[in-house]
C-alpha positions as CSV (number, residue, x, y, z in Angstrom):
1,X,0.1,-1.3,30.8
2,X,1.2,2.3,31.7
3,X,3.1,4.1,28.9
4,X,6.8,4.4,29.6
5,X,8.8,5.1,26.4
6,X,12.1,4.1,28.0
7,X,10.8,0.7,28.9
8,X,9.3,0.3,25.5
9,X,12.6,1.2,23.8
10,X,14.3,-1.5,25.9
11,X,12.1,-4.1,24.1
12,X,13.6,-3.2,20.7
13,X,17.1,-4.6,20.5
14,X,18.0,-2.7,17.3
15,X,17.5,0.7,18.9
16,X,20.8,0.2,20.8
17,X,22.7,0.3,17.5
18,X,24.9,3.1,16.4
19,X,25.0,4.5,12.8
20,X,28.1,6.4,11.8
21,X,29.1,6.6,15.4
22,X,25.8,8.1,16.5
23,X,22.9,6.5,18.4
24,X,20.3,5.3,15.9
25,X,17.3,7.7,15.6
26,X,14.8,5.7,13.6
27,X,12.2,8.0,12.0
28,X,11.2,5.8,9.0
29,X,8.3,4.1,10.6
30,X,5.8,4.8,7.8
31,X,8.0,2.6,5.5
32,X,8.5,-0.2,8.1
33,X,8.6,-0.3,11.9
34,X,11.2,-2.1,14.0
35,X,10.3,-5.3,15.9
36,X,10.1,-5.9,19.6
37,X,11.6,-8.9,21.4
38,X,8.1,-10.3,21.8
39,X,7.7,-10.7,18.0
40,X,11.2,-11.9,17.4
41,X,10.9,-14.4,20.2
42,X,7.5,-15.7,19.1
43,X,8.7,-16.5,15.7
44,X,12.0,-18.0,16.9
45,X,10.2,-20.1,19.5
46,X,7.7,-21.5,17.0
47,X,10.5,-22.5,14.6
48,X,12.6,-24.1,17.4
49,X,9.8,-25.8,19.3
50,X,6.9,-26.7,17.1
51,X,7.0,-26.1,13.3
52,X,5.1,-28.0,10.6
53,X,2.8,-27.2,7.8
54,X,-0.8,-26.2,8.7
55,X,-4.2,-27.8,8.1
56,X,-2.6,-30.8,6.4
57,X,-1.4,-33.2,9.1
58,X,-2.6,-35.4,11.9
59,X,0.6,-35.3,13.9
60,X,1.1,-33.3,17.1
61,X,3.3,-30.5,15.6
62,X,1.0,-30.0,12.7
63,X,-1.9,-29.5,15.1
64,X,0.1,-27.2,17.3
65,X,1.2,-25.1,14.4
66,X,-2.3,-24.9,12.9
67,X,-3.6,-23.8,16.3
68,X,-1.0,-21.0,16.6
69,X,-1.7,-19.9,13.0
70,X,-5.4,-19.8,13.4
71,X,-5.1,-18.0,16.7
72,X,-3.2,-15.3,14.9
73,X,-6.2,-15.0,12.5
74,X,-8.6,-14.6,15.5
75,X,-6.3,-11.9,16.9
76,X,-6.5,-10.0,13.6
77,X,-10.3,-10.4,13.7
78,X,-10.5,-8.9,17.1
79,X,-7.9,-6.2,16.3
80,X,-9.9,-5.0,13.2
81,X,-13.3,-5.4,14.8
82,X,-14.5,-8.0,12.2
83,X,-17.6,-10.1,12.8
84,X,-15.8,-13.5,12.4
85,X,-12.3,-14.9,11.9
86,X,-13.4,-16.3,8.6
87,X,-13.5,-12.8,7.2
88,X,-9.7,-12.4,7.6
89,X,-7.6,-13.6,4.7
90,X,-3.8,-13.8,5.2
91,X,-1.8,-12.2,2.5
92,X,1.8,-11.2,1.9
93,X,0.9,-7.6,2.7
94,X,-1.5,-4.8,1.8
95,X,-0.3,-4.8,-1.8
96,X,-1.3,-8.4,-2.4
97,X,-4.6,-7.8,-0.5
98,X,-5.5,-4.9,-2.8
99,X,-4.5,-6.8,-5.9
100,X,-6.7,-9.7,-4.6
101,X,-9.7,-7.4,-4.5
102,X,-9.1,-5.8,-7.9
103,X,-8.6,-9.2,-9.6
104,X,-11.4,-10.8,-7.7
105,X,-13.9,-8.2,-8.9
106,X,-13.0,-8.4,-12.6
107,X,-16.0,-10.4,-13.3
108,X,-18.3,-7.5,-12.2
109,X,-16.6,-4.8,-14.3
110,X,-17.5,-4.0,-17.9
111,X,-16.1,-1.4,-20.3
112,X,-17.2,2.0,-19.2
113,X,-17.7,1.1,-15.6
114,X,-16.1,3.6,-13.2
115,X,-13.7,3.3,-10.3
116,X,-13.2,6.2,-7.9
117,X,-9.7,6.7,-6.4
118,X,-8.1,9.6,-4.6
119,X,-4.9,11.4,-5.7
120,X,-3.3,10.7,-2.3
121,X,-3.2,6.9,-2.9
122,X,-0.1,4.8,-2.6
123,X,0.7,3.1,-5.9
124,X,-0.5,-0.2,-4.4
125,X,-4.0,1.2,-4.4
126,X,-3.7,2.6,-7.9
127,X,-1.9,0.1,-10.1
128,X,-4.3,-2.8,-9.5
129,X,-7.2,-0.7,-10.6
130,X,-5.3,0.4,-13.7
131,X,-5.1,-3.3,-14.6
132,X,-9.0,-3.2,-14.8
133,X,-8.7,-0.1,-16.9
134,X,-6.2,-1.7,-19.3
135,X,-7.9,-5.1,-19.5
136,X,-11.6,-4.3,-19.2
137,X,-11.9,-0.7,-20.3
138,X,-12.8,0.6,-16.8
139,X,-12.7,4.3,-16.3
140,X,-10.8,5.7,-13.3
141,X,-12.1,9.0,-11.7
142,X,-10.0,11.0,-9.2
143,X,-10.9,12.8,-6.0
144,X,-8.7,15.9,-5.8
145,X,-6.6,16.8,-2.8
146,X,-6.9,20.2,-1.3
147,X,-4.0,22.5,-0.4
148,X,-4.1,21.5,3.3
149,X,-3.9,17.8,2.4
150,X,-7.5,16.9,2.8
151,X,-9.8,15.4,0.2
152,X,-12.2,17.5,-1.7
153,X,-15.3,15.7,-0.4
154,X,-17.7,17.8,-2.4
155,X,-15.9,16.8,-5.6
156,X,-16.0,13.2,-4.3
157,X,-19.8,13.3,-4.0
158,X,-20.1,14.7,-7.5
159,X,-18.0,12.0,-9.2
160,X,-20.6,9.2,-8.9
161,X,-22.7,8.2,-11.8
162,X,-24.9,5.2,-12.7
163,X,-21.7,3.5,-14.0
164,X,-19.7,3.9,-10.8
165,X,-18.9,0.4,-9.2
166,X,-16.0,0.7,-6.8
167,X,-14.4,3.3,-4.5
168,X,-10.9,2.7,-3.1
169,X,-9.4,5.0,-0.6
170,X,-6.5,5.2,1.9
171,X,-7.5,5.4,5.5
172,X,-4.4,7.4,6.3
173,X,-1.9,8.9,3.8
174,X,1.6,7.7,3.9
175,X,2.9,11.1,2.9
176,X,0.5,13.6,4.3
177,X,-0.6,11.8,7.4
178,X,-4.1,12.8,6.6
179,X,-6.7,10.6,8.2
180,X,-9.6,10.4,5.8
181,X,-13.3,10.3,6.9
182,X,-13.7,6.8,5.6
183,X,-16.9,6.1,7.5
184,X,-18.6,9.0,5.8
185,X,-17.1,8.2,2.5
186,X,-18.4,4.6,2.8
187,X,-21.9,5.9,3.5
188,X,-21.7,8.0,0.3
189,X,-20.4,5.0,-1.7
190,X,-23.0,2.6,-0.4
191,X,-25.7,5.1,-1.1
192,X,-24.7,4.8,-4.8
193,X,-24.6,1.0,-4.6
194,X,-20.8,0.9,-4.8
195,X,-18.2,-1.4,-3.3
196,X,-16.0,0.4,-0.7
197,X,-12.4,-0.6,-0.4
198,X,-10.0,0.8,2.2
199,X,-6.2,0.7,2.3
200,X,-5.4,0.6,6.0
201,X,-1.6,0.2,5.7
202,X,-0.7,3.3,7.7
203,X,-3.8,3.5,9.9
204,X,-3.9,0.3,11.8
205,X,-0.7,1.0,13.8
206,X,-1.6,4.5,14.9
207,X,-5.2,4.2,16.2
208,X,-7.9,1.6,16.7
209,X,-9.7,0.4,13.5
210,X,-13.3,-0.9,13.5
211,X,-14.2,-2.3,10.1
212,X,-17.8,-2.8,11.1
213,X,-18.2,0.8,12.2
214,X,-16.5,2.1,9.0
215,X,-18.8,-0.3,7.1
216,X,-15.9,-1.2,4.8
217,X,-16.6,-3.9,2.3
218,X,-12.8,-4.7,2.1
219,X,-10.0,-3.4,4.4
220,X,-6.3,-4.2,3.5
221,X,-3.5,-4.0,6.1
222,X,0.1,-5.0,6.5
223,X,2.2,-6.5,9.3
224,X,5.6,-4.9,9.0
225,X,4.3,-1.4,9.8
226,X,2.6,-2.8,12.9
227,X,5.8,-3.9,14.6
228,X,5.4,-7.3,13.0
229,X,7.4,-9.2,10.4
230,X,7.5,-8.6,6.6
231,X,5.8,-10.9,4.2
232,X,2.5,-10.9,6.1
233,X,-0.7,-8.8,5.9
234,X,-4.4,-9.4,5.7
235,X,-7.5,-8.6,3.8
236,X,-10.7,-8.2,5.7
237,X,-13.8,-8.7,3.6
238,X,-17.5,-8.9,4.6
239,X,-18.5,-12.5,4.1
240,X,-21.1,-11.6,1.5
241,X,-18.4,-9.7,-0.4
242,X,-15.9,-12.6,-0.1
243,X,-18.5,-14.8,-1.6
244,X,-18.6,-12.6,-4.7
245,X,-14.8,-12.5,-5.0
246,X,-13.1,-14.8,-7.5
247,X,-9.9,-16.5,-6.1
248,X,-6.6,-14.6,-6.9
249,X,-4.4,-17.7,-7.0
250,X,-4.9,-21.4,-7.5
251,X,-3.2,-24.4,-5.9
252,X,-3.3,-26.6,-2.8
253,X,-5.3,-25.8,0.3
254,X,-7.8,-23.5,-1.5
255,X,-9.8,-26.3,-3.2
256,X,-12.3,-28.9,-2.0
257,X,-12.0,-31.3,-4.9
258,X,-9.9,-31.5,-8.1
259,X,-11.2,-33.6,-11.0
260,X,-10.0,-33.9,-14.6
261,X,-12.9,-31.9,-15.8
262,X,-13.7,-29.5,-12.9
263,X,-12.7,-28.2,-9.5
264,X,-14.6,-27.1,-6.4
265,X,-13.3,-24.4,-4.1
266,X,-12.7,-24.7,-0.4
267,X,-14.5,-22.7,2.2
268,X,-13.7,-19.0,3.0
269,X,-11.1,-18.0,4.1
270,X,-9.0,-20.9,2.8
271,X,-10.4,-20.4,-0.7
272,X,-8.1,-17.3,-1.0
273,X,-5.0,-18.8,0.6
274,X,-3.5,-21.0,-2.0
275,X,-0.3,-22.9,-1.2
276,X,1.6,-23.0,2.0
277,X,0.9,-19.7,3.8
278,X,3.4,-17.5,5.7
279,X,3.0,-19.5,8.9
280,X,5.8,-18.1,11.0
281,X,5.1,-14.6,9.8
282,X,1.4,-14.9,10.7
283,X,2.3,-16.0,14.2
284,X,4.7,-13.1,14.4
285,X,2.0,-10.7,13.4
286,X,-0.2,-12.2,16.1
287,X,2.5,-11.5,18.6
288,X,2.8,-7.9,17.4
289,X,-0.9,-7.4,17.9
290,X,-0.7,-8.9,21.4
291,X,2.3,-6.6,22.2
292,X,0.6,-3.4,20.9
293,X,-2.7,-4.2,22.5
294,X,-1.3,-4.2,26.0
295,X,-1.0,-0.4,25.7
296,X,-3.8,2.2,25.9
297,X,-4.1,3.1,22.2
298,X,-5.2,6.7,23.1
299,X,-1.9,7.2,25.1
300,X,0.1,5.9,22.2
301,X,-1.6,8.2,19.8
302,X,-1.2,11.1,22.1
303,X,2.5,10.3,22.4
304,X,3.0,10.2,18.7
305,X,1.0,13.4,18.1
306,X,3.2,15.2,20.6
307,X,6.3,14.1,18.8
308,X,4.9,15.3,15.5
309,X,3.9,18.7,16.9
310,X,7.3,19.2,18.5
311,X,9.0,18.3,15.3
312,X,6.8,20.6,13.3
313,X,7.3,23.5,15.6
314,X,11.1,23.1,15.5
315,X,11.3,22.6,11.8
316,X,9.3,25.7,11.0
317,X,12.3,27.6,12.2
318,X,14.5,26.1,9.5
319,X,15.0,28.5,6.6
320,X,12.9,27.7,3.5
321,X,11.1,24.8,5.3
322,X,7.8,23.9,3.7
323,X,5.3,21.4,5.2
324,X,3.5,19.2,2.7
325,X,0.0,18.5,4.1
326,X,-1.5,20.2,7.2
327,X,-4.8,18.5,7.6
328,X,-6.6,19.1,10.9
329,X,-6.9,15.3,11.5
330,X,-3.6,13.6,10.7
331,X,-1.3,11.0,12.0
332,X,2.4,11.3,13.0
333,X,3.8,11.6,9.5
334,X,5.8,14.8,8.6
335,X,6.7,15.4,4.9
336,X,8.6,18.5,4.0
337,X,10.8,20.2,1.5
338,X,13.7,22.7,1.8
339,X,13.8,25.1,-1.1
340,X,16.8,24.5,-3.3
341,X,17.7,21.2,-1.5
342,X,16.9,17.7,-2.9
343,X,15.2,15.4,-0.5
344,X,17.8,12.7,-1.1
345,X,20.6,15.1,-0.1
346,X,18.7,15.9,3.1
347,X,18.3,12.2,4.0
348,X,21.9,11.4,3.3
349,X,23.1,14.3,5.5
350,X,20.8,13.2,8.3
351,X,22.1,9.7,8.0
352,X,25.5,11.0,9.0
353,X,24.0,11.9,12.3
354,X,22.4,8.5,12.7
355,X,19.0,9.7,11.8
356,X,16.9,7.5,9.4
357,X,14.2,9.2,7.4
358,X,12.7,8.5,4.0
359,X,13.2,10.6,0.9
360,X,11.6,10.4,-2.5
361,X,8.1,10.1,-3.9
362,X,7.0,7.5,-1.4
363,X,5.1,5.6,-4.2
364,X,2.7,8.5,-4.6
365,X,3.6,10.1,-7.9
366,X,0.1,11.5,-8.5
367,X,0.2,13.2,-5.1
368,X,3.6,14.7,-5.7
369,X,2.3,16.1,-9.0
370,X,-0.8,17.5,-7.2
371,X,1.5,19.4,-4.8
372,X,3.9,20.5,-7.5
373,X,6.9,18.8,-5.9
374,X,9.3,16.2,-7.2
375,X,9.9,14.5,-3.9
376,X,9.8,15.1,-0.1
377,X,11.8,14.3,3.0
378,X,9.6,12.3,5.4
379,X,10.0,11.8,9.1
380,X,7.4,9.4,10.6
381,X,7.1,8.6,14.3
382,X,6.3,5.5,16.2
383,X,5.7,4.2,19.7
384,X,9.4,4.1,20.7
385,X,10.5,7.5,19.5
386,X,11.3,10.2,22.0
387,X,11.3,14.0,22.3
388,X,15.0,13.9,22.5
389,X,15.2,12.2,19.1
390,X,12.9,14.9,17.7
391,X,15.3,17.5,18.9
392,X,18.2,15.7,17.2
393,X,16.2,15.7,14.0
394,X,15.6,19.4,14.2
395,X,19.3,20.2,14.8
396,X,20.3,17.9,12.0
397,X,17.9,19.5,9.5
398,X,19.3,22.9,10.5
399,X,22.8,21.6,9.7
400,X,21.6,20.1,6.4
401,X,20.0,23.5,5.5
402,X,23.3,25.3,6.2
403,X,25.3,22.8,4.2
404,X,23.0,22.8,1.2
405,X,22.6,26.6,1.0
């Protein structure tokens, strides 16, 4: 389908809303994206026409719902470039997926074993590994972030030792927009016999992801940033890695047999999907993938990049503006500070003009400390944003600067 931003916007009902008497300008896509009619309709239709629990019934609606649910898994498999649908585990989101990996690998970690993280990670890819530090005595080692927002890859290579077991890294920073060279980093990690885990929460919506090309052992992603619903995400894992992973939760669906003295687990992927899954949400995510996949991803990426570049050029004219992170390879995320102005004040003033951005530490406290800032204002762009909206952002930030001076 040819790229027409006006036609795309017409598919998002919420974009017709006004905020404080102004047309909504939604620039908080890195936190959560809005939902097209296709996603809303798919979920509503499933609930109205054919809803039942999955995998557990012989009646017609159970079979229909199971078919739709498993079709969504196959769509995710194709979307991520996985080898088979069985390597896709449905989760509540990327946070649960990363916790699932950390917990599942506990049996392979001993006191003194090392885990390499980067200082640009979201807390969801830090805290689960701290659990291994607290409970098992694991040692966390950190890849520094350079002034331009890229990783210090030489320092990364030097962190490995005979005790290093796991590397976990974000594909794209939710603050800096930096797109990390995860394929090269995976090669380095595998050369040291380490497990390589990728947080793809920000990446999957902005450009095509191929987990086989990356050679990721695990890849976590979420649905709500991908124009899909909340409460749904996925963990990709190589089958041989999923075989090594202990289940994160126990209950129905994930077992084969339950006896008084023992249990046997079900097959992958169901082994990791205890209880009733987020059925309607999974179907909604499948619809979001269908919707996004109809566009030329290169055109979408070029559109978002143009928005970012226009915003950056305009905001550089604002007095005391400072960009946080200027990596040569980055997505459409723009974090900034205005000297003497708190990020929360900037966001509140912009809201008066109908402009939604995010302000704070963005669940990246170590990154904030690395850049010597308490918080940032963040504008993040999506498929439905326009150059006119960017111009409104620039004008509003100028007004905020004047008001806060």
